[in-house]
C-alpha positions, 0 to 999 in steps of 0.5 A, spaced: 556 256 601 554 256 594 547 259 595 549 264 600 555 267 595 549 266 589 544 270 593 550 276 594 552 276 587 544 277 585 543 282 590 550 286 588 547 285 581 540 288 582 543 294 586 548 295 581 542 295 576 538 299 580 543 305 582 545 305 574 538 306 572 537 312 577 543 315 575 542 315 568 539 320 563 534 318 558 539 317 552 543 312 557 537 308 559 535 306 552 543 304 551 542 300 557 535 297 555 538 295 548 545 292 552 540 288 557 536 285 551 542 283 547 545 280 554 539 276 555 538 273 548 546 271 549 544 268 556 538 264 553 543 262 547 548 259 552 542 256 556 539 253 550 546 250 548 547 247 555 540 244 555 537 249 560 530 250 558 528 253 564 533 259 564 533 259 556 525 261 557 526 266 563 532 269 559 528 270 552 522 272 557 526 278 560 529 280 553 521 280 550 519 285 556 525 289 555 524 290 548 516 291 548 515 294 555 522 298 555 524 300 547 517 300 544 514 303 550 519 309 549 518 310 542 515 317 541 512 317 534 510 324 534 518 326 535 521 320 532 517 320 525 519 315 520 525 312 525 520 311 531 515 308 526 521 303 523 524 302 530 517 300 532 516 295 527 523 292 528 522 291 535 515 288 534 519 283 529 524 281 534 518 280 539 515 275 535 522 272 533 524 271 540 517 268 542 518 263 536 525 262 538 523 260 545 517 255 543 522 252 537 528 252 541 531 256 535 538 258 536 538 261 529 532 266 531 535 268 537 542 270 533 538 274 528 535 278 534 542 279 537 544 281 530 539 286 529 539 289 536 547 290 536 548 295 530 542 299 533 546 299 540 552 301 537 549 307 533 546 309 539 552 309 544 555 313 538 551 319 538 551 320 546 550 327 547 555 331 551 552 333 558 549 340 557 551 341 550 545 337 547 550 335 541 553 328 540 560 327 542 
């Protein structure tokens, strides 16, 4: 019974995420990536606290992929200039910090990564462009 419920929940979550990303504009996608990285790190922290090293490693791996393949890859150095360059450096730092946190089971390093990503996520959500205007709400 538990396995069937878990499978259903995982399928629902996967469909929800896939549907959300298909309907999202580029701004919303970045917001989702930022929140996804934060959520994965927090799940890794919880897993570490429970001594669930396998899940901790999986969640850190997920966060690293989001930061590296999603956030860093989406930066446009030409259009973004200095901000894009500084975000690239910050994201590279976060990837290194998470990698070390995984090897060392370092909750403090994971917490630092959350603290670095959270204000970016909040700021990004705060500059959400309104539909059709191209200006922040």
